C-alpha positions in Angstrom: -30.9 63.0 -13.4 -33.1 59.9 -13.9 -37.1 60.3 -14.0 -39.8 57.6 -13.8 -42.4 58.3 -16.6 -45.9 56.9 -16.6 -48.2 57.3 -19.8 -52.0 56.5 -19.4 -55.0 56.0 -22.0 -54.4 57.6 -25.3 -51.0 59.2 -24.2 -49.7 55.7 -23.8 -51.2 54.4 -27.0 -49.5 57.2 -28.9 -46.3 57.0 -27.1 -46.2 53.2 -27.3 -45.4 52.1 -23.9 -47.0 52.6 -20.4 -43.7 53.6 -18.6 -40.2 54.3 -18.8 -36.9 55.6 -17.2 -35.1 58.4 -18.8 -31.9 60.4 -18.2 -32.6 63.9 -18.6 -31.5 67.5 -17.7 -35.0 69.0 -17.7 -35.5 71.4 -14.9 -39.3 71.5 -15.5 -42.2 69.5 -16.8 -42.2 71.9 -19.8 -38.5 71.3 -20.3 -39.1 67.4 -20.1 -42.1 67.9 -22.9 -39.9 69.7 -25.1 -37.4 66.7 -25.1 -40.2 64.1 -25.5 -41.7 66.1 -28.6 -38.5 65.6 -30.3 -38.1 61.9 -29.9 -40.3 60.3 -32.6 -43.7 60.7 -34.3 -45.7 59.0 -31.5 -44.4 61.2 -28.8 -44.9 64.3 -31.0 -48.5 63.2 -31.6 -48.9 62.6 -28.1 -47.7 66.1 -26.7 -48.7 68.1 -29.6 -51.4 69.8 -27.7 -50.6 70.0 -23.8 -53.9 71.5 -23.2 -55.2 68.2 -23.6 -52.8 66.5 -21.0 -52.6 66.7 -17.1 -49.4 65.7 -15.4 -48.6 64.8 -11.9 -45.2 64.7 -10.3 -44.7 62.3 -7.7 -48.6 61.8 -7.4 -49.6 65.1 -7.0 -51.3 67.2 -9.9 -48.6 69.6 -11.6 -48.2 72.2 -14.3 -45.7 72.8 -17.1 -43.8 74.9 -14.4 -43.6 72.1 -11.9 -39.8 71.6 -11.0 -38.3 68.0 -11.5 -35.7 66.3 -9.1 -33.8 63.4 -9.5 -35.9 60.1 -9.1 -38.9 61.6 -9.4 -42.0 60.1 -11.1 -43.9 62.0 -13.7 -47.3 61.0 -14.9 -49.1 62.0 -18.1 -52.9 61.5 -18.7 -55.8 62.9 -20.3 -58.2 64.9 -18.1 -60.3 63.1 -15.9 -64.0 63.0 -15.7 -66.3 62.1 -13.0 -69.8 60.5 -13.0 
């Protein structure tokens, strides 16, 4: 399946780009993260500590157990703070 992945803030800086479309067999966000960790040093650094990253699937906050479907959008970003 194809996924549209968005990266924000320091996650984007470590990965090296803000968006991409990937072909994957990942069933969940956790499966996708395992694939991303294995790509290169930048991805390994970005996803080394998943407690420091939030995820949204199709613009709704998700978790590592969130299931993925073809053509969905997955966004990775640092925790949000308010003021």
